[in-house]
C-alpha positions in Angstrom: -26.0 -33.3 -14.6 -22.7 -32.7 -12.8 -19.5 -32.6 -14.6 -17.1 -35.5 -13.8 -14.5 -32.9 -12.9 -16.8 -31.9 -10.0 -17.4 -35.4 -8.7 -17.6 -35.6 -4.9 -16.0 -38.2 -2.6 -16.4 -41.0 -2.0 -16.7 -42.3 -5.6 -18.1 -45.8 -5.8 -16.7 -47.3 -9.0 -18.6 -50.4 -10.3 -16.3 -52.6 -12.4 -16.3 -56.1 -14.0 -13.9 -58.2 -11.9 -13.5 -60.7 -14.7 -12.2 -58.0 -17.1 -8.4 -58.0 -17.3 -8.3 -54.3 -18.2 -10.6 -53.4 -15.3 -8.4 -55.5 -12.9 -5.4 -53.4 -14.0 -7.3 -50.2 -13.5 -8.2 -51.2 -10.0 -4.6 -52.2 -9.2 -3.5 -48.8 -10.6 -6.0 -46.9 -8.4 -4.8 -48.8 -5.3 -1.2 -47.5 -5.9 -2.4 -43.8 -6.0 -1.9 -41.5 -3.1 -5.7 -40.5 -3.0 -6.9 -44.1 -3.4 -9.2 -43.7 -0.3 -11.4 -41.4 -2.3 -12.4 -44.3 -4.6 -14.3 -47.4 -3.5 -14.0 -50.2 -6.2 -17.0 -52.5 -6.3 -16.7 -55.8 -8.2 -20.0 -56.5 -9.9 -19.0 -60.1 -10.3 -18.6 -60.6 -6.5 -21.0 -63.2 -5.0 -22.6 -60.6 -2.7 -23.2 -58.0 -5.4 -26.8 -57.1 -6.3 -27.4 -54.8 -9.2 -30.9 -54.2 -7.9 -29.4 -52.8 -4.7 -27.7 -50.2 -6.8 -30.8 -49.4 -8.9 -29.1 -50.6 -12.1 -29.7 -53.4 -14.6 -27.1 -56.2 -14.6 -26.7 -56.1 -18.4 -26.3 -52.3 -18.3 -23.5 -52.7 -15.7 -21.7 -55.3 -17.9 -21.7 -52.9 -20.9 -19.5 -50.1 -19.3 -18.2 -48.9 -16.1 -20.4 -46.9 -13.8 -19.5 -44.7 -10.8 -21.7 -42.9 -8.2 -20.2 -40.0 -6.3 -20.9 -38.8 -2.7 -23.9 -36.7 -3.8 -25.5 -39.8 -5.5 -24.7 -38.5 -9.0 -24.1 -41.3 -11.6 -21.3 -41.3 -14.2 -21.1 -43.8 -17.0 -18.4 -44.9 -19.4 -15.6 -42.4 -20.1 -17.3 -39.9 -17.7 -16.9 -42.5 -14.9 -13.2 -42.6 -15.8 -13.0 -38.8 -15.8 -14.7 -38.6 -12.3 -12.2 -41.2 -11.0 -9.2 -39.3 -12.5 -10.5 -36.0 -11.0 -10.7 -37.4 -7.5 -7.3 -39.0 -7.8 -5.9 -35.6 -8.5 -5.5 -35.7 -12.3 -7.8 -32.7 -13.0 -5.6 -31.3 -15.8 -6.0 -34.6 -17.7 -9.8 -34.5 -17.1 -9.8 -30.9 -18.5 -7.8 -32.0 -21.5 -10.2 -34.9 -22.1 -13.1 -32.5 -22.4 -11.6 -30.4 -25.2 -13.7 -30.2 -28.3 -12.9 -33.0 -30.7 -10.9 -35.0 -28.2 -13.9 -35.6 -25.9 -15.8 -37.3 -28.7 -12.9 -39.4 -29.7 -12.2 -40.6 -26.1 -15.9 -41.3 -25.5 -16.2 -43.4 -28.6 -12.8 -45.0 -27.9 -13.9 -46.0 -24.4 -17.1 -47.7 -25.8 -15.0 -49.6 -28.3 -12.5 -50.8 -25.6 -15.4 -51.7 -23.3 -17.0 -53.9 -26.1 -13.7 -55.6 -26.8 -12.2 -55.7 -23.3 -11.8 -59.4 -23.0 -10.0 -59.8 -26.3 -7.8 -56.7 -25.7 -7.1 -58.0 -22.1 -5.7 -61.2 -23.5 -3.2 -59.2 -25.5 -1.8 -57.5 -22.4 1.6 -58.7 -21.1 1.7 -60.5 -17.8 2.3 -58.3 -14.7 5.1 -60.0 -13.0 
């Protein structure tokens, strides 16, 4: 398995378009200088087919997935790490792999993913 720090472009990031946190993440990506390296794919779009991606719909709803240019899949916090690496935040990715911190971030990601709609309602409006 490839390290997220070594993900290759283009990275196809599958996200839940109904999730307020995911919407903010996509908006953040679109403001980055290297945004062309990431292709954001809304799994809630009418033309999206999980079968075409070789993934189960319920699996995709549980956490974010990303596939890099070599066809390598990343899930959860590793998908976030791959995205950050390709956007130029390699030091942050390195830091997120440090012993102790990696486990905390991985578990924290899963908790946020499970509660993303509740947490999303707590976010202030972006006006």
